[in-house]
C-alpha positions in Angstrom: 44.4 15.6 -12.7 45.9 19.1 -13.4 48.2 19.6 -16.3 51.8 20.6 -15.8 50.9 24.2 -16.8 48.0 24.3 -14.4 50.1 22.9 -11.6 53.1 25.3 -12.1 53.2 27.8 -9.3 53.1 31.5 -10.1 56.6 32.3 -9.0 56.4 35.9 -10.2 53.5 36.7 -7.8 55.9 36.2 -4.9 58.6 38.7 -6.1 58.6 42.2 -4.7 61.0 44.9 -5.8 61.7 47.7 -3.3 62.8 50.8 -5.2 64.2 53.9 -3.6 65.2 57.0 -5.6 68.0 58.3 -3.4 70.0 61.5 -2.9 73.5 61.2 -1.3 72.4 63.0 1.9 69.8 60.4 3.0 68.8 61.0 6.6 70.0 58.8 9.4 66.4 58.3 10.5 65.5 56.8 7.2 68.6 54.6 7.0 67.9 53.1 10.4 64.2 52.7 9.7 64.8 50.9 6.3 67.4 48.6 7.8 64.8 47.5 10.5 62.2 47.2 7.8 64.4 44.9 5.7 65.1 42.8 8.7 61.4 42.6 9.5 60.5 41.6 5.9 63.1 38.9 6.0 61.7 37.4 9.1 57.9 38.0 8.8 57.4 37.8 5.0 58.9 34.3 4.3 56.5 33.7 1.4 57.9 36.6 -0.6 61.2 37.0 -2.4 62.6 40.6 -2.1 64.8 42.5 -4.5 66.3 46.0 -4.0 66.7 48.8 -6.6 68.3 52.0 -5.3 68.9 54.7 -7.9 70.7 58.0 -7.5 68.3 60.9 -8.1 70.0 63.6 -10.1 66.6 63.7 -11.9 63.7 62.1 -10.2 61.9 60.9 -13.2 65.0 59.1 -14.6 65.6 57.3 -11.3 61.9 56.2 -11.1 62.0 54.9 -14.7 65.2 53.0 -13.9 63.6 51.4 -10.9 60.6 50.3 -12.9 62.9 48.8 -15.5 64.8 46.9 -12.8 61.6 45.5 -11.3 60.5 44.3 -14.7 63.9 42.8 -15.5 63.8 40.9 -12.2 60.3 39.7 -13.1 58.7 41.1 -10.0 55.0 41.2 -9.7 55.0 44.1 -7.2 57.0 47.3 -6.9 57.2 49.1 -3.6 58.5 52.6 -4.3 59.7 54.5 -1.2 61.4 57.9 -1.0 64.7 58.5 0.9 63.1 60.9 3.4 60.2 58.8 4.7 60.1 56.8 7.9 57.7 53.9 8.6 58.7 53.5 12.2 58.2 57.2 13.2 57.4 56.2 16.7 61.0 55.0 17.0 60.1 51.6 18.4 63.3 49.6 18.3 61.5 46.4 19.2 59.7 44.2 16.7 57.5 46.9 15.0 54.1 45.8 13.7 54.0 48.9 11.6 56.1 47.1 9.0 53.0 45.0 8.3 51.9 48.0 6.2 53.2 46.2 3.1 51.0 43.2 3.7 48.0 45.5 4.0 48.9 47.1 0.7 49.5 43.8 -1.0 46.1 42.5 0.1 44.4 45.6 -1.4 46.0 44.9 -4.8 45.1 41.2 -4.6 41.5 41.9 -3.6 40.8 44.4 -6.4 42.6 43.9 -9.8 41.4 47.4 -10.8 43.7 49.1 -8.3 46.9 50.1 -10.2 48.6 51.7 -7.3 48.0 52.0 -3.6 49.9 53.9 -1.0 50.1 55.1 2.6 49.4 58.6 4.1 52.1 61.1 4.9 52.3 64.8 5.2 54.2 67.7 3.5 57.3 69.0 5.2 56.3 72.7 5.2 53.5 75.3 4.8 50.4 73.7 6.4 51.9 70.2 6.4 49.0 69.0 4.1 48.4 65.3 3.5 50.1 64.2 0.3 47.0 62.8 -1.4 44.9 64.8 -3.8 41.4 64.9 -5.3 40.4 66.2 -8.7 38.1 69.3 -8.7 35.5 70.5 -11.1 38.0 73.1 -12.6 40.2 70.2 -13.7 42.9 71.0 -11.0 44.1 68.8 -8.2 43.7 69.8 -4.6 45.1 68.4 -1.4 42.5 66.5 0.6 41.4 68.0 3.9 41.6 66.2 7.2 37.9 65.8 7.4 38.0 64.0 4.0 40.5 61.4 5.3 38.5 58.3 6.4 41.3 56.2 8.0 40.6 53.3 5.6 41.2 52.4 2.0 39.9 55.2 -0.2 40.1 56.1 -3.9 42.0 59.3 -4.6 43.2 61.2 -7.7 46.8 61.4 -6.7 48.8 59.3 -4.2 52.0 60.8 -3.0 55.1 59.3 -4.5 56.8 58.8 -1.2 55.1 55.4 -0.7 53.5 53.6 -3.6 52.9 49.9 -4.2 52.4 49.0 -7.9 51.1 45.9 -9.5 53.8 45.9 -12.3 51.2 44.7 -14.8 50.1 48.3 -14.9 53.3 49.3 -16.6 52.4 47.2 -19.6 49.1 49.2 -19.9 50.4 52.8 -19.6 52.6 54.5 -22.2 56.4 54.7 -21.7 58.3 56.5 -20.4 56.1 55.9 -17.3 57.5 58.9 -15.4 58.2 62.1 -17.3 60.4 65.2 -16.6 59.1 67.3 -13.7 58.6 70.5 -15.8 55.3 69.0 -16.9 53.9 67.8 -13.5 55.3 66.3 -10.4 56.1 62.6 -11.0 53.3 61.4 -8.7 50.7 63.5 -10.5 51.9 62.2 -13.9 51.9 58.5 -13.0 48.6 58.6 -11.2 47.0 60.5 -14.1 48.3 57.9 -16.6 47.1 55.0 -14.4 43.6 56.5 -14.1 43.4 57.2 -17.8 43.8 53.5 -18.5 40.9 52.6 -16.3 42.8 51.7 -13.1 42.1 53.1 -9.7 44.5 55.1 -7.5 44.0 54.4 -3.8 45.5 55.3 -0.4 45.0 53.3 2.8 44.8 56.3 5.1 44.9 54.0 8.1 48.6 53.5 7.3 50.5 56.6 8.3 54.2 57.1 7.7 56.6 59.9 8.7 58.3 62.5 6.5 61.8 63.6 7.6 62.4 67.4 7.5 65.8 68.9 6.7 66.3 69.9 10.4 66.0 66.3 11.4 62.3 66.6 12.5 59.9 63.9 11.4 56.5 65.2 10.4 53.8 63.0 11.9 50.1 63.3 12.8 51.0 64.0 16.4 53.2 67.1 15.7 52.0 68.5 12.4 49.6 71.1 13.9 52.3 72.3 16.3 54.6 72.7 13.3 51.9 74.7 11.4 51.6 77.1 14.4 55.4 77.4 14.7 55.7 78.3 11.0 52.9 80.8 11.2 54.5 82.5 14.1 57.7 82.9 12.1 55.9 84.4 9.1 56.4 81.2 7.0 52.7 80.4 6.6 51.6 79.9 3.0 48.1 79.2 1.6 47.9 75.5 0.7 44.3 74.9 0.1 44.8 74.0 -3.5 47.5 72.3 -5.6 51.0 73.6 -5.5 50.8 76.6 -7.8 54.0 75.6 -9.6 52.1 72.5 -10.8 49.3 74.7 -12.1 51.8 76.6 -14.2 53.5 73.3 -15.4 50.1 71.9 -16.3 49.2 75.0 -18.3 52.6 75.1 -20.1 52.5 71.4 -20.9 49.2 71.7 -22.7 50.3 75.0 -24.3 53.5 73.4 -25.7 51.6 70.4 -27.0 49.2 72.7 -28.9 52.0 74.8 -30.3 53.8 71.7 -31.6 50.7 70.5 -33.3 49.9 73.9 -34.8 53.4 74.3 -36.2 53.6 70.6 -37.3 56.7 70.0 -35.1 58.1 66.7 -34.0 61.1 65.7 -31.9 63.2 65.6 -35.0 63.0 69.3 -35.7 62.8 70.8 -32.2 65.9 72.0 -30.4 65.0 70.6 -27.0 67.8 72.6 -25.3 65.8 75.8 -25.9 62.4 74.2 -26.4 61.7 75.6 -29.9 62.9 74.8 -33.4 66.1 76.7 -33.9 65.3 77.6 -37.5 62.1 79.5 -36.6 63.9 81.2 -33.7 66.6 82.5 -36.0 64.1 83.7 -38.5 62.3 85.6 -35.8 65.4 87.5 -34.8 66.1 88.3 -38.5 62.6 89.8 -38.8 63.0 91.7 -35.6 65.8 93.6 -37.2 63.2 95.2 -39.5 61.2 96.7 -36.7 62.3 100.3 -37.0 61.5 100.3 -40.7 57.8 100.2 -39.9 56.1 103.5 -39.1 53.2 101.6 -37.4 54.4 98.8 -35.1 51.1 96.9 -35.8 52.2 96.4 -39.4 55.5 94.9 -38.1 53.8 92.3 -35.8 51.6 91.1 -38.7 54.7 90.1 -40.6 56.1 87.8 -38.0 53.9 84.7 -38.7 54.8 81.4 -37.0 58.2 82.8 -36.0 56.4 84.9 -33.5 54.7 81.9 -32.0 57.9 79.9 -31.8 59.7 82.8 -30.1 56.8 83.1 -27.6 57.0 79.4 -26.8 60.7 79.8 -26.0 60.0 82.9 -23.9 57.2 81.4 -21.9 59.4 78.3 -21.0 62.0 80.5 -19.3 62.3 80.2 -15.5 61.8 83.9 -14.8 58.6 83.8 -16.9 57.3 80.7 -15.2 57.9 82.4 -11.8 55.7 85.4 -12.4 53.1 83.2 -14.0 53.1 81.2 -10.7 52.5 84.5 -8.9 49.5 85.4 -11.1 48.0 81.9 -10.5 48.2 82.5 -6.8 46.2 85.7 -7.2 43.4 84.7 -9.6 40.9 82.3 -8.1 39.4 79.9 -10.7 37.0 78.4 -8.1 34.7 81.4 -8.6 33.2 82.7 -11.9 35.0 85.7 -13.4 35.2 87.6 -16.7 38.6 88.8 -17.8 40.3 90.7 -20.6 43.7 89.7 -22.0 45.0 92.7 -24.1 47.9 92.0 -26.4 47.4 88.3 -25.5 49.6 86.8 -28.2 49.6 83.0 -27.7 48.0 83.5 -24.2 49.3 80.5 -22.3 48.2 81.8 -18.9 44.8 83.4 -19.8 43.9 80.4 -22.0 44.4 78.1 -19.0 42.1 80.4 -16.9 39.5 79.9 -19.6 40.0 76.2 -19.5 39.4 76.3 -15.8 36.0 78.1 -16.2 36.6 81.9 -16.6 35.3 83.8 -19.6 38.2 85.6 -21.3 38.2 88.1 -24.2 41.5 87.7 -26.1 42.5 91.0 -27.8 45.4 91.3 -30.3 46.1 92.1 -33.9 44.3 90.0 -36.5 46.8 88.3 -38.7 49.6 88.2 -36.1 51.0 84.7 -35.9 50.6 84.1 -32.2 47.0 85.5 -32.1 45.9 83.3 -35.0 47.2 80.4 -33.0 45.1 81.4 -30.0 42.0 81.5 -32.2 42.8 78.0 -33.5 43.4 76.7 -30.1 40.1 78.0 -28.8 38.3 75.9 -31.5 40.5 72.9 -30.8 39.8 73.0 -27.1 36.1 73.7 -27.5 36.0 77.0 -25.6 32.8 78.3 -27.2 31.2 80.7 -24.7 34.4 81.2 -22.7 36.7 82.6 -25.3 35.8 85.9 -27.0 37.8 87.9 -29.5 36.1 91.3 -29.3 36.2 93.9 -26.5 33.4 93.4 -24.0 33.0 93.9 -20.3 32.4 94.9 -17.6 35.5 92.9 -16.5 36.6 91.5 -13.2 40.2 91.8 -14.3 42.4 92.8 -17.2 45.7 91.2 -18.1 48.6 93.1 -19.7 51.3 90.4 -19.7 54.3 91.2 -21.8 52.2 93.6 -23.8 52.0 97.1 -22.3 55.7 97.8 -23.2 54.7 97.2 -26.9 51.7 99.5 -27.1 52.2 102.9 -28.8 48.8 104.3 -28.0 48.9 103.2 -24.4 46.8 106.1 -23.0 43.9 105.2 -25.3 44.1 101.5 -24.5 44.4 102.0 -20.7 41.5 104.5 -20.6 39.3 102.0 -22.4 40.4 99.2 -20.2 39.7 101.2 -17.0 36.2 102.2 -18.2 35.6 98.5 -18.9 36.6 97.4 -15.4 34.1 96.8 -12.6 34.6 98.7 -9.4 37.2 96.9 -7.5 38.3 95.2 -10.7 42.0 94.9 -11.1 44.7 95.1 -13.7 47.5 92.5 -13.7 50.7 93.4 -15.5 54.4 92.5 -15.3 55.3 95.8 -17.1 56.6 97.5 -14.0 58.8 94.5 -13.2 60.5 94.4 -16.6 64.1 95.4 -17.1 64.6 94.6 -20.7 65.2 98.2 -21.9 67.3 97.1 -24.9 64.6 95.2 -26.8 63.7 97.4 -29.7 60.1 96.2 -29.6 59.7 97.7 -26.1 58.8 101.2 -27.1 57.1 102.3 -23.9 59.7 101.1 -21.3 60.9 104.6 -20.6 57.3 105.7 -19.7 56.9 103.7 -16.5 56.5 106.8 -14.3 54.0 108.4 -16.8 52.0 105.2 -17.1 51.8 104.8 -13.3 50.7 108.4 -12.9 48.0 107.9 -15.6 46.6 104.8 -13.8 46.5 106.5 -10.4 44.9 109.6 -11.8 42.2 107.3 -13.3 41.5 105.6 -10.0 43.6 102.5 -10.4 46.1 102.0 -7.6 48.9 99.5 -7.1 48.7 96.9 -4.4 51.9 95.2 -5.3 54.3 95.1 -8.3 51.9 93.1 -10.4 48.4 94.1 -9.4 46.6 97.4 -9.5 43.0 97.8 -8.3 40.2 100.2 -9.5 38.8 102.1 -6.5 37.2 105.5 -5.7 40.0 107.0 -3.7 40.1 110.8 -4.3 43.1 112.5 -2.8 42.2 116.0 -4.0 44.8 116.3 -6.7 46.5 114.7 -9.7 49.7 112.7 -9.5 52.5 114.2 -11.5 
């Protein structure tokens, strides 16, 4: 005879929370679809008790955390998280639609394998090449959209499941650190949560036999039947973008998240002494600007930079978190391919958030700056912390595939000497990447070469280095028969 405890049914296992982070302009296609879905669940899933959590989405991560909290408060065993722009019934079948059985399929996957922390359905992006929103992890540590030939039409393990359709076993939220979802400046919320789940030993899966639609802003639903036509239409309009890898914005966010973590550890910062509005401790930022006022008292700028100490690092953290800085970093990440071996120079590297990430992803980088400068000492420390032996050098070498002058050329007094040495150290068809010609900050007293843009461009061209856009110049033998004045 069973005890009362053994005989007591697991009521919690029959509770499902449907959570939807929602903007106010939810599409009519989604509203109609979700109403039909709710009706279907009520009629065809009598063994389950459903709860609804709809949260406004001024910030996606807050809405998703609120939904998880609501599911736990209602003691739900499962949480089905859907976006407000997905459509299950994309074939617009207004009769009883068997496609709503997708939930039962996902539930069965979780019940069959307790190691699955989250499982979802397949859907496609709303632009570019309309890539499937599932990702794999590559050898360089990045995440890449899976190709059509990698999609098996069955349950398969992935690195990242798109957040538009996720079914969680809520037990997983007791295993991963809270807040479960974090601000999007670090990663997209789906990348974050899937990484946390995998780090705790759970699997992330997608049943790619289940395909749902994705509503575009012009009231077009992306489906497997029209996605290739949409790609062709976009390409004909000049809207085509390369999407073979992860969204480059996420590459920047990933690099900056790790960079910020290391800066905080190096400076001994905690949430108590950081002004999160600007991202750096306000006391260090103030001290930096106080020291900046002494710049003109130094005959040699190098002596000035060696006095800045940790204040320089704090100011660089603030600077690199600014939207305009993140934007050009995003452009550089689009240009430099970390899937092939390369050897780079970062001159005037400072705290080097971008080039350091290139080294983490497999490139060899020589970091060159002033010994004793606060930001440069941090980069040396960071290379040891992140075990970059063999990929991080601190002496001039070569021949280089590329050279970076990011927020540095405007500070260099002996720019002719530095650029000539750089050019001689570049391979043929090697390139220089610099944001110098894009900068407009002429009032910064540290920017001593801003007025020499024409002269510096002429110097580069006369030494066989030619611009291909505002950021990139390439070393080629192109003799025009005369010097550029």
